[in-house]
N, C-alpha and C positions, 0 to 999 in steps of 0.2 A: 219538590227538592230542585228538580230541572227544568219543568215548563216553562217557558219564554224565554230559558236563561241566554244569554252571550259568550258563545266560546270564544273569547279574546286571546287571552295566554291559559298555559298551563298552571301560573303562579295564583292562579284565581281558584283553583281547586286544591280541596284537602288528598290527603290520600286514600281515605272511608271513600270519598267521592269518586276517585280515582278507581280505587278497586269495583266498585258497584258498573260505573261506563264498562270497564272489561270484565265483569259480569256477564253484562247483557249483552256486549259484543261474543262471547263463548256462544250465548243463546242463539245469533243471529250467524252463526257462522253455518249451517246446514243449507238458510236459503240463501246466504252469500254465494253457497255453490252451486247453486243452483238442485238442489236435493229435495228440498222442502220449495213448495210455493207460500206467498202471504202477500192480500190486499190490507196491510197493517195502515199503509200510508195512501190507499184510494181515498181519491177527493182531495189531495194537500199534493200543491205545486212548490216547489223548490227553484229558487232566482240562483242563479249560476253566473258570477259577474265576474268575471278574471280579466284584469288590464294588465297582465303579464303574463307570460309561456306559461304553461302547464301541460304533462301527461298525467300522471299518474293522480295525483289529486283531482283534477277537475274529471277524468273519469272514472274512477271508485267512487266519486259525488254520486257522479251520473247513475252508476250501476245499483250503488247503493239506494238510491230512492229509487228507482227503477224495480229492484228488487224485488221492495216491498209496496208496489203498486201506482206508487204517484209518479209526477209527472215533474219536466224539468223545462225551464226555460231561459235565456240568458245568450250571454255570448262571450268569444272564448280571445277577442282580441279589441283593444278600448278604439281601434281605428272601425270599429263599425257601426259607433256609435255618437249620438250626440257632443261625448267630452270633442270630439274635435273641431265642432262648434263654439265650445268653452264653456258647455257645461261643467259647474263643480259636482265635486263627488257629492255633496250635498244633498244636490236636485236631483241626479240621478239615484242615488240611494231613498228617498221620497217617492220618486216614480217606480221605479222598481217593485218596491211592497206594495203599493199598489196592486199588482198582481201577482203576490206570491206569498204565500206561510210563512218561510224561513229563504234567509239569503246565505250564499257562501260567496264568498269575496278570496280574492289573491289580488295585492295591490302592492308596485316598489315602494311604495312612502312608508316607513316604519312609523304604526303609530296610527296608519288610516283605521282600520278595523275598528281601534276604539273609537276612534271619533265617528264612524259609521253607525257604530251599534249606540251612539246619542242621539244620533237625526232618525235611528228607525221603529218602527212599534214594532216590526216583527224581530226575533231573536237572528241575530248577527252570529255567524260561523267563519273566522279567520282560517284561509285558505295559505296563511303568508302574508305577513306584512315585512315587504324589503331585508334588513338582515334584522330584524325586530325577534316576531316569536310564528313558531307552527305547532298550534297545541295540538291539532290531528295526527300531524306524523308525529309527535311525542307518544300520542297514546296508541298510534300502531305502532310504534316503535315497543311499547311496553308489553302490547297485548304478546308481542311477537317472543320478546324475551323470556315471556312470561310459560309460553306457550314451548319454546324449544328445550327451556333448561329447567322447567317445574314451577320455578318461582322465580322471583325481583331480589329480594334479601337474600344474603352472601353469595352473590356475587362480583368478582374482580371485573370491572368492565373499563376498556381503554376507547376513547375518543380520541380520531385521528386525522391529522388533514387541516382543513381551514375554518379554524373553531373560533378565531373572531368576527367572522362576517358570518359563519353557519348558522341559519336561524334555528336547525333542525337541533344542535349539538347544544346551543342554550336553553331550548325547549326542556330537551333531554336530560342534562345536565342538572334540573333545579328536582325535574320530579324525581330523578334519581335519589337525589340527597332527601327527599321527603323515606324513601326504604332504607337510608344511612346505607347505602352499596362503599363499598371500594374503588374508587375511580382511577384512572391517571391520562391525562390528555398531553398527546402526543402531537407539538406542532412546529413549522418552522418558529426563530422567534420574533419575526414581523407577524406569524398569525396567533399567537396566544390569547387562550379563553381571555375573555375581559377579567381585568381583575373584582370586579365588584361581582362578577357570577362565582369568581374561586370563593370572594371571600361570605358569600351569603350560602353558599355551601356547604362549608366548610362548620361556617356559624349553624347549620344544621343540622350538623352532625357526621357530614360524607367525610372520609380519609381522603386524600386527595395529592398527588404526586403528578408535579407537572418535568417533562423532558420534552427535547428537541431530537432526541433519535428513536428510529425504529430497532425495538430490541427489549430483549424479553418476556418476550410471550408468552414463555412455557409456564406462567402462573395466570394469564388473563383466562376469563372464561368467556368472554363478551369482545368481539373487538369491531367498533363501528365506526367504518370507515369516509369520510366526504371527499367531495371532491374540493379543488382550489376553483373557488367560485370568481371567475372574470367576469363576469359582470356586475359586482360590487368594487371591484376595484376605482380608485380615481382614477389613478396613473396607470396606466399599463407596460409601462416600464417595471413599476414595483410587480407586476404580476406577473413578469418575464423572470423575476427572481427569484422567485419561487414553484415558478410551474414546475410539474411532475414531480417533485420533493420524495416523496414516497410513490412506492409501487409493490403491493401485497401479488405474491407470486408462487409457486408450490417452492422455491425455496426458500421462503418467509415464511413459508406455516410448516417445512419441518420438523423445528421444537415445538412447534404448539401443542396442547392438549389435544387429546383425540376429540373429546365434545366442545372444542370453542367454536363455536359459532362466530360468522366474518357475516355481518350488517352492510346496510348500506341505503340512504333515503334516495338514492340515483337522481337524476342520472348521473354516470359515471362515465369520465374522460381517458383517463390511461391508468389509473389507480388501482384498479383491481387486473389482472389478466383474467381473459376471458379463459382460462385454462381451468382456473380456480373455481368454474361454475358446476365444472363435474364431479369436484371434490365433496365428502362430507361435512365440509366448515360453509360451504355458500350455502346464507339461509337467505340472501336477498330479495330471491324474486318469492318465495315462501311471502317474506316481509311485504313486500308489495299487494301481494292479492289480500293481507289480513287488512291494509285500508279499508275495503268494502266493507265486514262484517263490522270493523270497529265506527265507521261514518255515518253504520246504518243505525248503530245502539244510538249513536249522535244525534242523528234526524229523531228518532221513535223519541228521545229524550226531551228533547226541546221542547216538541211539537206536543206533547202530552198523552201519546198512544200508551207508551209504558212508563213504568214511575222505580 
């Protein structure tokens, strides 16, 4: 089902396939924590091609590969590669696949991962393509919701912040629609969720409310916060208009449910106050760790060592 498969967009997967990935990730959890040892991917090499800055995605993929006994090659910035000499992405991919069994790639251009998959003979895993998709982040988000809340279905989930340029929320909205959860989209008018995403999610059965104000958290089960993504704005002046639109602090959480969790794909800027970190609501650092077992599951599945 997964051997040799590219991981480009969450839209390429059924609800059943997503749940299977999450189940495998659950089995990987003690290995990710270092409580168990594994050589499942001994002899396999992962190519880590990051054309854009990354901390969590790149490091968690490397940790995932090494926890399973595999090796990693690659680069963290394109300035160290032949891209600087004018090499095309297609040629870089064709070269890299000669040295590895699977490629994880992040690139600033939307659609780059799918294009890379057309040229590559090894599986391509999309680590983020511009404002497009971030399927592995989406899967670790779903894994976190299920671990923290017991299940994905039945939760009311608010997505807050930059919903226009935020690739994490695009992927997450599509995935949550498969589970027919109720969603609330909260953003400045300039940064609303793209209409096509809203319409498609509604067609899939999701109930969606669109708001500009940060209020009404009393019945929210999961608050998913995103930063305003300065690097995606074509006009710096437009960024300044919306920067700092929302801030989650202790006062914001006063009326929240006792068991509401706050998630964030990170990095954060000023949208979540550090004082929230010590509250029972803060789940974002556990969410960050969950990238390791989820990405372990994906690597093992596409390399065919687990089914």
